[in-house]
N, C-alpha and C positions, 0 to 999 in steps of 0.2 A: 391457480385459482385459490388454493389455501393461503398463499402469500398475500393475495389481494384481500381476502377476508381478514387476515391478521392486520393488515394496514388499515382497513376500514374500522376494525374494532379499536385499534390504537388511536386513530383520529377521533373516534366517538368518545373514548375515555378522556382524551385531552379536552374535548369540548365540554363534557360533563364537569370536569374539574374546574375549568374556567368559569362555568356558570355558577357553580357552588361557591367559588372564591369571591364572586361579585355579590352573592346573595346577602341582602339585608332586609330585615322585617321591620316595618313601620307600624307602630300601634298607637300613634298619636290620634286622639279622637278628632282633633280639628282637621286632620287630613282625610277624614271620612266625609267631610262636608264638601259640597260642590264648589268647583272653581268658577270664577267669573261672576261672583256676587259681591257687591260692595259690603253687605252685612258680614259675609264670611271673611272677606279681606280685612275688615275692621277688627273682627274678633281675633283673627290670626295675628295682626299687628299688636293688638292689646296683649294677647297671651305671650307673644315673643318679646315685647319690650317693656310692658308695664305690669304684667301679671305675676311678677316676682317668680319667673320660671324656675329659678334655682333655689327658691326659699321654701323650706318646710315651716309650717305653723304648728307649734306644739302647745296644746292647752292643758292646764292643770286645774283641778277643782277639789277643794276640801270644804269642810264645814266651818273652818276657822280662817279668817282673813290673814292673820299673822303667820299661821303655818303655811298657807298658800304662798305668801310672799317668800317665806324662808325656803320652801321646797323649790320655788321657781329660781331663786338665786343659786341654790345648790346645784340644780340640774344644769343651769347655764354654765356654771364653772366646770362641771363635769364634762360637758360637751366641748368646751374650749380645750380642756386637757386631752381629750380623746384624739385630737388630730383629724377628726372627721369633718370639721367645719372651718370655714374661712372667717365667719362672723356670726356671733350670737347676740341678738338684741332682745332684751327682756324688759327694758324700761326705756323711757325717752333717751335718745342718744345724747341729749344736751344736759341730762340730769348730772349735777356735780361736776360739770366740765364747762366752765365759763368761756374757755377758748373757742369751743365749737359753737356755742350760742352767739358769742361775740362776732365770729366770722360771718354767720348768717345775718346778724343785724347790720353789720358793716356792709355786706354785700347788698342787702335790701336798700340801704341808703344810697349806695353807689349806683344803684340801678334806677333811682328815682329821676323824675324830670329835673333838669339842671337848676331850675329856679327854686325847687324845693330843697335841694342839697345846699344851694347857695344861701338860702334863708337860715339853714342850720349853722353854716359856717359863720354867718354874721352874728349869730347868738354867742359865738365863742370869742368874739373880739373883746378887747380890754374894757370897753365901756358897757358891755351888756352881759359879760360872763357871770358876774356875781348875781345879777338879777335872774339869769336863767337858772342857776343853781338854787337861788332863793325860791323861785316858783315851785321847783320840785319839792323842796322842804315844806312849803305851805300846803301842797297837795297831800303829802304824807300826814300832815297834822289834821287836815279836814276830811280826809277820805274815810268812808264807812266800809270799804272793801279791804279785808285783810290781805288778799293776794296782791292788790295794787300797792299797799304799803310795803309789803315784803319785797316786791319787785323794785320799787323806787329807792329802797334803802341801799341797793347795790348799783343804782343807775342815776347818778346826780344830774345827768343831762337829759334824762327821760328818752334815751334812744329807743328803748323797747316799746314805746308807744306805737311804733310802726309795725310791731310784730303781731298784731291781732290777726291779720290775714294769714301770716305765716303759721301761727299756732294752729289755726283751723286746718290748714293743709297738712301739717305734720301730724296732728292728732287724728284727723279723719272723722271721728265721731266721739262725743262724750268728752269729759274732762280728762280722762286717762285712757288713751287708746290701747293700753295693755291690760286693763283690768275692768271687771264689772263694777257696778255701783257699790255693791256691798263688799267687794274685795275678795270674795271667796273663789273667784274664777279669774285666772290670769293666762296670758299667752306670751309666747316668745317666737321670734323669727330666726331661723337657723339657715345659713347659706352654705352651699356645698363648696368643697375645696376644688373639685374638678369642674372646670368650665364647660366640659363637653356634655351637652344635653342628649337625652335619649333614653329609651325604655330600659335597656340593660344596665346602663350606668345608674339611673335612678333606682332601679330595683335593688341593686347591690347596696347603694348608699342608704336607702330607707331601711333595708333589713339590718344594716350595721348600726344605724341610729337606734332602731327599736331594741336591738340587743344591748346597746349601751344603757338605754333607759331601764331595761329589765334588770341589768346588773346593778345599776345605781340605786334603784328603788329601795331594796332592803337596808341600805346604809343610812336611811333617814332616822333621826333621833326620836321620832314620834310614830305612833301606830294608828293615827287617824286614817280612815278610809280615804283614798285619793283616786280620782279618775284622771287618766292621762290619755289624750287623743292626739292623732297626727293628721294634718290635712295640708293643703298647699299643692301646687302644680306637680312636684315630684311624686307626692303620694297619689294624686289622681292618675298620673301616667302609669305608675307602677301597678296600682290596683286594677285599672281598666285594661292595661296590656296583659296582665297575668290572667285575668278572667277570659279575655278574648283568645289568648293562645291556648288555654286549657280547653275552652269550649270548641274551638276549631279542631284541635287534636281529637277531642271526643267524637266529633262528627266523622272525621276521616277514619279513625280506627273503628268506630262503631259500624260504619258502612262496610268496611273491609271484613270485619268479623261476621256481620250479618250475611254478606254474600257467601262467605265460606261456610257458615253454619247452615244456611238454607240449601246450598249445593250439596252438602253432606247428607242432610235429611232426605233430599229427593233422590240423589244418585248413589250415595254411599261408595264413592270411589276415591281413594286417597291420592293416587298419582295425579289424576286430572285436577283434583282440588289443589294440591300443592303447586302444580304448574300454573293454574289460573291465578293463585295468589302471587306467585313469583312474577308473572307477567304484569299484573296490576301494579305491583310495587315498581317494576321497571318503567311502566308507562308514567307513573307519578313522578319518578325520579327524573326521567328525561324531560318531562314537561316543566318541572320546577327549574331545572337547569336552563332550558331554553327561555323560560319566562324571565329568569334573572339576567340572561344575556340581552334580552330584548328590552326589558323594563328597568333593570337595575334594582331599585328598592321596591319590594313587594308590600302592599298594604296587608295588614293581618286579616282583614275581612275577606280580601280576595283569595286568601288561602282556603276559604270555604269551597273553592273550585274542586278540591281534592275529593270531597264526598260526591259532588255532581259527576266528576270525571270517572270515578271508579264505578258509579252506577251505570253510566253509558258504555264504558269500556267492557264491563262485565256482560252487558247486554250482547255485544258482538260475539264474545266468546261463548256465551250460553246458546245463542242461535246456531253457531257452528256446531257445537256439541250436540244439540238436540237434533239438528238435521242429519248429522253423521249417525246418530243412534237410529234414526228412522229409516236410514238406507244403509244397513250394515254391509251390503255387498259392494258399495262404492268405495273408491279409494279416497284418502284425505284430499288429494288434489282435485278430484272430480267434485266432491262436496264443496270444497272451497270455491271452485269455479261456478258452481250452481248458485251459491249464496252471495258471492262477491258483489254482484251488481246492487243488490239491496243494501248491503253494508256500506259500499263505497258511496252510493247516492245518499244514503242516510247520513253518513259522516260528512260529506260535502255540504249537504243542505243544513244540517244542524250546526256545523262549524261556521258556515256563512251567517246564520242567524246570530250566533254568539259573537262573531267578529263585529257585527253591526252595533252591538252593545258598547263597543269601544267609543262610540260617538256620545255616550252619556256624559253628563256633567258630574256625576258621582264618581270620584276616583276609585273607590273600592269596586263599584259595578263595572267600570271601564276595564280594570285589570282582570276582574273575574271573567269577563267576556273574552278577552284575548287569551287568557290561560286555558279556559275550557275549549275554545276554538282550536288552539294549537294541540292541546291534549287529545281531542277527539281524532284529529288526523293522525297523530302518533299512534293512538290506540287501534284505529282501524288497520293501519299498516302492520303493526306488530301482531295483532290477533289473526289477521289473514295469513301471514307468512309463518308464524311460529307456534300457534296454539295446537292445531290438529296433528301435524307430523310427529310431535313429540309424545302424544298420548294415544295415537291411533290404536295401538295394540292393547290398550287398557280400557277401551270404551265397551260397555255392555250394550248389546242390541236392545231396542225398545220393543218388547214382545207385547202381544195383544192379550195375554192371559194375566190372571192374578187379581186379587181384590183391589189392589191399588189402581190398576188400569181400569177396572170396571167402575170404580168410584169416580175416577177422572173422566172417564167417558161420559158418565151421567152429567157431569158439570159442563164438559166441553161440547156436548151435543145440543146446546141451546138453539132452538129453531129460529128461522127468520121472522115468523109472525110474532113469537114471544119477544124477540129483540126489539121489534118495532113498537110493541105495546109498552115495553120498559122505556124506550126512547121517548114516546109521547107523554107517558106519565111523569117521567123525570123532568122533561121540559116544562110541563104545566106546573108542577110543584115548585121548581126553581123560579119560574117567572112570577108565580104568586108570592113567593118569599121576597123576591127583589122588588116587586111593586110596593110591598109594604115597608121594606127596610133595606137600604143599601149598606154595605160595610162602610164604616167611618174611615176617614183619612186623617191620620195623626202626623202633622208636619213638625211636631216638636222634636227636641233632641234628647229627651230623657231615655229614649230607647238605644242610645249609643253607649250607655254606661251600664254598670252592674245594677241588678234589681235592688240589691241592698248594698249601699256603699258606706263604709265606715268613714272615709274621707269626707263625703258629702254630709253625713250626720255631724261630724266635727265642725265643718264650715257653718252649717245651719245653727249650731249651738253658739258659735262665735257671733254670728249675725244677730242672734236673739239676745245675747247677754251683753255684748259690747257695742254692736252696731256694724253697719256695712251698707253698701249700695249695690249689691249684686243685681237687683232687679231694675236698676235705673238704666238710663241711656247714657252712652258715652260718645265723646266727640274727639277725634284725632285730627289735628291740623299739622301738615307737614310742609317743609320748605327746604331750599338748598342751603340756607345758612340761618343764623339767629335773626338777622334783620328781616329776612323773607318770612320767617315764621311769625315774627312779631307783627308785621304788616298784615298777614293773612288772619291773624287772631283778631286784629281790630276790625277788619271787614266782616269776619264771621260774627263778631260780637254785635254788630249793628243788625244783622239778620236775626240773631237770637233775641235781641231787644224787641224787634217787631213781632216775633213769635210769642213773646210774653204778653205784649199788648193785645195780640189776637187771641189770647187765652189758649194757645196751643201748648205752651210751656208754662209751668208754674214758676220756674226760675232756672238758673244755671250758674256754674262757677268755672272760671278759667284762671289759671295761675299767672295772670298778667303781671302781678307785683313781683314775682320771682323769676319770670322768664328774662334772660339777658336782653338788654336793649343797647345794641352797639353804639348808636348815636348818642344816647344819654351818657353811657359810660365814658365815651371819648371826651365829651364836654365836662364831665365831672372829675376828670383826672386832675386838673389843676385845682379844683375845689378841694379834692382829697389831700393834695399836697399842703394847701393852706391850713386845713384842719389839723393835719399831723403836726405842723409847726406849732400849734397852740396847745399840745399835750402837756408840757411842763406847767403852763399857766393854769390849765384846767385842773391838774392834780393839786397845785398849790391852793387854788380857790376852793376846791372841794374839801380839803383838809381844814382850811380855815373856817369853812361853814359847818364843820362838825363831823364830816365823814372820816371813818378810819381808813388807813392806807389799804388794809386788807379788803375793804369793801369796794375798792376801785379797780379790782382785777378785770371785771367785765369791760369797763371803759378803756383800760389800757390795751386789752386784746383787740378791741374794736379799732382803736387808732393804729395798732400794729397791722391789722388787716388792711386798713386804708393805705398805709404806706406800701404794703406789698402790691395792692391793686394798682396804685399809681405808677409803680415801676414795671408793670406787666404790659407787654405789647399785645394788641389784639383784644378779643372778647374775654372777659373775666367770668369764670365759673367758680363756685365755692369748692374747696379742696379737702376740707376735713371730712372724716368718715361719716359723722352724723349728718352733715349737710348733704353728702352724696346719697345717703340712704333716703333722705327726704326727697331729693330731686329724682331718684329712681322711680318714684311713684307718679311723676307727671312728665318727665323728660326722657326722651329716648333717641336712639340713633339706629336707623335701619338701612343698611347698605349705603351709608353716606348721606342719607336724607334725615334731617332733624325732625323730631316728632314732639308734639306737646299734647297732653291729655286733659280734657275737660269733662265735666259731668253735667248732664241735662236732667231736669225733673219734669216729667210730663204732667200737664194739667189734668185734673180729674175728668174734665169734659172732652179731652182729646181722644182721637181714634187712630188706629194703626194706619189707615189710609192717609190721614193728614200728616202724621209723623213721617211716613214714607215720602210724601211730597216734599216736606221740609228737608229730609236727607238728600233728596235729589237736587233741590235748589242749592243747598250748601256745596254739594259736590261739584255742580256745574260752575258756580261762581268763584269758589275759593279752593276747591279740591279737597275740602274737609270730608271726613268719613263719620257719619252718624250711625251708630250701631247699638245693638243690645239683644239679649236673648229674647226679649219680648217681641222684637220686630223680626226675628229670624224666621219665624213660622210663615209670615206673609211673603218673605223673600223666597223661601223654599217652595211655596206654592207656585210662584211665577216660574221658578227654575224647572220644577217637575212638569208643569204644563208645557214648557218649551221643549223638554226632553221627549215628550210624547211625539212631537213633530220631528225632532232630530233623530230619534232612535226607532220608534215603532214604524214610521212611514218607510224609511229606507229598509228596515228589516222586512217589512211586508213585501216590498218590491223584490228584494233578494230572494225571499222564500218562494214567491210566485215564479220567478225565473228559474230557480234551481229545481223546484218541484215540476215545472213544465218540462225542463230538460230531462228529468228523471223518468217521468211517466209518459210524456208526449200524449197526454190524454186529459182534456179539460175536466172531465168528470172525476177522475181520480185526484187531480189537483184540488178540485172543489171539496172532495171528501176529506182530504188532509186538513184543509182550512176549517171545515165543519168540525172535525175532531178537536182542533185547537179551541174553536169558539165554544163548543159544547162543554169541553173540560173546564174552561174559564167560567162559564155560566154556573156549572155545578159547584165549583170552588167558591165563587162569590156568594152563592146561596148558603153554603155551609159556614162561611165566615160570618155572614149576617146572622144566622141562627146561633152561632157560638159566641157572638159578641166580639169577634176579632176585628182589628182595624189594620189598614195598610199603614206602614211607616217607612222610614228611610232604610231600614234593614230588610224587612220582609218583602219589599218591592223587588228584591233580587230573586224572589221565587218565580217571577214572571218569565225571565229568560229560561229558567229550568223547565217550567211548564211548556213553553214554546219548543224548547229543544227536545224534551221527551215526547211531546205530542207529534212533532214532525218525524222523529226517529221511529217511534212505534208505528205510526201510520204508514211509513214507507215499507217497513219490514212486513207488516200485515198484508198490504196490498200486493207487494211483490210475491208473497207466499200464496195469496189467493190466485194470482196468475199461474204460478208453478203447479198448484194442485187443482187447477180447473174449477175453482169455486167451491171446493170441498171444505166447508167451514169447520167441521169436526177435526179434520186432519191438520188444518192450519192452526187451530187452537191447541191441538195436542203437541205440535212441534214448536213452531215459532211462538205461538201464544203462550205455551207453557214457559218458554224461556223468558218472555217479556214479563209474565206474572212473577216468576222467580226473581228476576232482576228488580222489578218494581217494588216487590215486597221487601227485599233486602235494602234497597236504597231508601225507601220510606222509613224502615226501621232505624236506619242510621241517622236520618234527619230527625226522626221522632225523638231520638235520644237527646237532641239539642233542646227539646222542650224543657228539660231539667237544667239547662245552662244557667249560670249565674248572671250572664249578660242578658238584659231584658230584650234587646233587639234580636240577638241570636236565638233566644228561646222562641220568639214569635216567628222568626225565619224557619226554624225547625218544624214548628207546627204547620205552617202554611205549605212548606215544601213537601212534608209527609202526606198531607191531605191531597195536594195537587198531583203527586206521583201516583198515589193509589187510584184517584179518579181517572187520570189519563190512561193508566194501564188497563183498568177495567173497561173503559169505553173502547179503547183500541182493540182489545181481545174479544169482547162479547158483543159489542154493538156495531163496530166498523165493518166486520165481515158481512153482516146482514145488509148494511147500507150498500156495500160494494156489490153484493149479489143482486140486490134490487136494481141498482143502477145499470148493471150489465144487461139484465133482462129487459128493462125499459128501453135501452138503446139497441136491443137485439144483437148484442155482442156475441160472436160465436165462440169466444174463449171458453165460456162456461159449458161444462158437460155435467150431466147429472151424476152425482156420486153414487156408487153402487150401494 
């Protein structure tokens, strides 16, 4: 037998090790959003391919434009030397590098309709070349725009006339996309060396970049006050993930400490307390390992199961402990056999309810339901088999003397009539509150991040001083290859034109001029060869017309690019780093599918329903994804309404079946459901009075409320059966354990009210209120309801208590 136990322990340890070896924590905010939504899919594609996922944006501000530029240049050089970055861009990548700008110009011409490129080649022929250069010189002489004069003085063929659309895409907004209008505020883009994305990688990298900045700052040759901020996807992931992990740990540790603290205050026994804490940690460890084996990567929010699980697991232990104290003459096995039916049925019913949450569209909620369901079954087994035998000799009998017992007896002896008066008054007050005001529903996503975000503050400052389109709508068109994407872009453009005519959109922009056109490039290959052959003649004619040889660098590099393009098989993409940086803003590749990004501007008279309809039409006809944060709320509303049918209805059916199997009594099943409903009614009225709203995070309080309500109602009603309707004894034993467990669990969740994450703070408040309400109703009102039900049905179980 001992050898068998050793082998079981050995296999269990191996299983735990394998589970923790697979354990990965996902803190990506986008993975908290529901699956199966085009809006969410679009946002994830955007974040993964166009949101510069590996780029930090560092902003600098001083009162002097020259010192701001000097500091920006110095910091960029310092970051390049640090080895922490693969690329630092603090000004236009084409600044001072004609080769990069020339390649983009040449590519743009190479990508034009063949007739347009052919027209350019004709202008280079012997009979027209001098006239072409002469027209450029005349434009410089008559132009009133200094920028145009400067540009044409290095471009005798006026190739850069085609770059108007390109400069808009490259700059994004304003004349300089890297500086504010007065030059006192500048930004730079810093790319990570490690291509592996993730919370832990980003957290280490952002910390090292911050350390480098802190070390560099004192080296500046001036003392002007300077503000440096960091934003971008790595900063958001690091900040949000850190706050989530800290807050989840706070809830779990807080619940464990409160369970231990209240146990000591009530019972003052060290050995049972230490054993209880040890078993709770064991339950949590086994559940995390099993969850990792089942699910692989665990969402950070789903780790909130720890606080829920410890509260429910402690409930089983405390009921066993309290029952054993109430019957000191019984052996641990006898006490366990007496209480086991209520614990097992409570565990099965509560776990079944949580498993049904696995049908939810919210990934965090899905994992939470599975983890809590598994953990409840593990906790019931461990507490029933291991808790009492180890501490039986250390349990102090529950005597009927003492000031503490007299005080408790006064509270626990609430009569049936008084309980019904409280029930009726509470129901009337709650209904009156809810008739006047229901809790609001917040479908936004601001509750997914920290209440105060330095990364968000930095981003808002950039949008305010330089510009940006964060609140606009975006469009992603995807295809199997460049030609497929180009064809879909044309079809989508027609639909967008109609939407502009219908005043649904104020306008839109698509990078049609820069997206590769395979057919045009193929036909322009011979034109490019003809143009390259004319380079010596172009150089000679330009010098003869007065251009310096040094001013022809742009032209020479453009012709060199055409030569390279004409010798390239297949579709041509720009290859210089500056061009790649520009293309990263609108071109992507996701698992072999090519993507192109466009921006839509909603008309002032448009409404979310009309924009949702447009998004649906575009998706149906071209497969394009229209998305934006402004439309996400409407999408989440539909998803959450769908989840009510997918989750709550199956959950209700499972609860009814399991409660029916547990009680085999329709009246007691009804009382459990009434306990749930009355708890929810009271919770919603408190939320309405306090001004709390439902959101994507605190909606997770509902499964906890259902689980606790079912759990507590089963324990109380089984105890009422055991003690023949003696409400005072039930409250003094099982009720006392439930109140102790509920208080500790609520305190642990209440600590989340101070969390830095706005959603977790709201989750903590709602969970704490829900647990307190449910435990009070189960302990003080449910016994009176049960007793009245048995009397009305003439059930002979009840005997008058002495």
